C-alpha positions as CSV (number, residue, x, y, z in Angstrom):
1,M,104.6,96.1,103.1
2,S,101.8,93.9,102.1
3,E,102.0,91.4,99.2
4,E,99.6,93.6,97.2
5,A,101.8,96.7,97.6
6,K,104.8,94.7,96.5
7,Q,102.8,93.6,93.4
8,S,101.6,97.1,92.6
9,G,105.2,98.3,93.1
10,P,106.5,101.0,90.8
11,A,103.8,100.3,88.2
12,D,101.2,101.9,90.5
13,P,101.4,105.7,90.0
14,V,99.7,106.4,93.4
15,F,102.2,104.4,95.4
16,E,105.1,105.7,93.3
17,S,103.9,109.2,94.1
18,L,103.9,108.5,97.8
19,R,107.4,106.9,97.6
20,K,108.8,109.9,95.6
21,R,107.6,112.2,98.3
22,G,109.3,110.2,101.0
23,H,106.2,108.5,102.4
24,R,106.1,104.8,103.2
25,I,103.5,102.5,101.7
26,T,101.9,101.3,105.0
27,T,99.2,98.6,105.0
28,Q,96.8,101.2,106.3
29,R,97.5,103.7,103.5
30,E,97.3,100.9,100.9
31,T,93.9,99.6,102.3
32,I,92.5,103.2,102.4
33,L,93.5,103.9,98.8
34,Q,92.0,100.5,97.8
35,I,88.7,101.4,99.4
36,F,88.6,104.7,97.5
37,R,89.4,102.8,94.2
38,E,86.5,100.5,94.9
39,Q,84.0,103.3,95.3
40,A,81.5,103.9,92.4
41,H,82.2,107.1,90.4
42,G,80.7,110.1,92.3
43,H,80.6,108.4,95.7
44,H,82.2,110.4,98.5
45,L,83.3,109.1,101.8
46,S,83.5,110.8,105.2
47,A,86.2,109.7,107.7
48,E,83.5,107.9,109.7
49,E,82.2,106.0,106.6
50,L,85.8,105.1,105.6
51,H,86.4,103.9,109.2
52,M,83.3,101.6,109.0
53,L,84.5,100.2,105.7
54,L,87.9,99.5,107.2
55,L,86.4,97.7,110.1
56,E,84.2,95.6,107.7
57,K,87.4,94.6,105.9
58,G,88.9,93.4,109.3
59,S,91.4,96.3,109.5
60,N,92.3,97.6,113.0
61,V,92.9,101.2,111.8
62,S,91.6,103.7,114.3
63,L,89.4,106.6,113.4
64,A,92.3,108.9,114.3
65,T,94.6,107.1,111.9
66,A,91.9,107.3,109.2
67,Y,91.6,111.1,109.7
68,R,95.4,111.5,109.6
69,T,95.7,109.4,106.5
70,L,92.9,111.3,104.7
71,K,94.6,114.6,105.5
72,L,98.0,113.3,104.2
73,L,96.6,111.8,101.0
74,S,94.6,115.1,100.4
75,S,97.7,117.2,101.0
76,L,99.6,115.1,98.5
77,G,96.8,115.6,95.9
78,L,95.8,111.9,95.8
79,L,92.4,112.5,97.3
80,R,90.1,115.5,97.0
81,E,88.8,116.9,100.3
82,L,85.3,118.2,99.8
83,D,83.2,120.4,102.1
84,F,79.5,120.2,101.5
85,A,78.6,122.4,104.5
86,E,77.5,119.4,106.6
87,G,79.8,119.9,109.5
88,H,82.3,117.3,108.2
89,K,84.5,116.7,105.1
90,H,84.0,114.1,102.4
91,Y,86.8,112.6,100.3
92,E,87.1,111.1,96.9
93,L,89.9,109.7,94.8
94,K,91.4,112.4,92.6
95,Q,91.1,111.4,88.9
96,D,93.4,112.5,86.0
97,T,90.3,113.5,84.1
98,L,88.8,117.0,84.1
99,P,87.9,117.8,87.7
100,H,84.2,117.8,88.4
101,Q,82.3,120.2,90.6
102,H,79.2,119.8,92.8
103,I,75.6,121.1,93.1
104,I,74.4,120.3,96.6
105,C,70.8,120.5,97.8
106,I,70.6,122.1,101.2
107,G,67.3,120.5,101.9
108,C,68.1,116.8,101.4
109,N,71.9,116.8,100.8
110,V,71.6,115.2,97.3
111,T,74.8,116.0,95.4
112,I,75.1,116.1,91.6
113,E,78.5,116.2,89.9
114,F,79.2,118.2,86.8
115,E,82.2,119.1,84.6
116,D,82.9,122.6,83.2
117,H,86.2,123.5,81.4
118,F,85.6,127.2,82.1
119,L,85.7,126.7,85.9
120,E,88.9,124.7,85.8
121,E,90.6,127.3,83.6
122,A,89.3,130.1,85.8
123,G,90.8,128.5,88.9
124,Q,94.2,128.0,87.2
125,K,94.2,131.6,85.9
126,I,93.3,133.1,89.3
127,G,96.0,131.0,91.0
128,A,98.6,132.1,88.5
129,R,97.6,135.7,88.9
130,H,98.4,135.4,92.6
131,N,101.5,133.3,92.0
132,F,99.9,130.2,93.5
133,E,100.4,126.6,92.3
134,V,96.9,125.3,92.1
135,I,96.5,121.8,93.4
136,D,92.7,121.7,93.3
137,A,90.0,124.1,92.4
138,Q,86.5,123.4,93.7
139,F,83.3,125.2,92.8
140,K,80.1,124.3,94.7
141,I,76.6,125.4,94.1
142,F,74.2,125.2,97.0
143,G,70.4,125.3,96.4
144,L,67.2,123.3,96.4
145,C,66.6,120.3,94.3
146,P,63.2,120.0,92.5
147,A,61.7,117.8,95.3
148,C,62.8,120.1,98.1
149,K,61.8,123.2,96.1
150,E,58.3,121.7,95.7
151,T,58.1,120.8,99.4
152,Q,59.1,124.4,100.3
153,K,56.5,125.8,97.9
154,K,53.8,123.6,99.5
155,S,54.8,124.2,103.1
156,G,55.8,127.8,102.7
157,Q,58.8,127.1,104.9
158,M,62.5,127.1,104.1
159,P,64.3,123.8,104.9
160,S,66.0,124.1,108.3
161,R,69.5,123.5,106.9
162,M,68.9,126.5,104.5
163,Q,67.9,128.7,107.4
164,S,71.0,127.6,109.3
165,E,73.2,128.3,106.3
166,R,71.8,131.7,105.7
167,E,72.2,132.6,109.4
168,R,75.8,131.4,109.3
169,L,76.6,133.4,106.2
170,R,75.0,136.5,107.7
171,A,77.0,136.1,110.9
172,G,80.2,135.7,108.9
173,R,79.5,138.9,106.9
174,R,78.8,140.9,110.1
175,L,82.0,139.7,111.7
176,K,84.0,140.4,108.5
177,D,82.7,144.0,108.1
178,G,83.0,144.7,111.9
179,S,79.2,145.0,112.5
180,G,79.0,141.8,114.5
181,D,78.0,141.6,118.1
182,K,80.9,142.2,120.5
183,A,80.8,140.3,123.7
């Protein structure tokens, strides 16, 4: 264990949570958690971005280890795993405050965070109704930001990501209701 982990010891609730669940505080886990703590509020990291930051810090953590650690820390509720429909996940440190949600522009990928007590309560109620222990509830709104909406209005064309997302959703509906193409 590194000197920093020894210093943070039982006083650090994140490391204490890991220990209580039978997980060691490895240098890699400690460094990854520290990187997330250093991020500005609202900044989300992909596994690849995390890996680049690890390399910049001189860590020899492989990309595979970064992925495994992100999955572990997410499953323990220490990180939130976010899917912004970009083909890869993003992660952020889970805060004790009211969970925030996201509005994502499908044209330029700008992401805006917002808080709503109703959404958190609804997630908890739905989980309870189905006898689930809710670890995280995420609500995402996909749309066009004002700039992309204006660009679409001027060009008369839908952003390519929006077209792809609509096609993916339509294909999913066809498969779900059995009307999809059968090869």
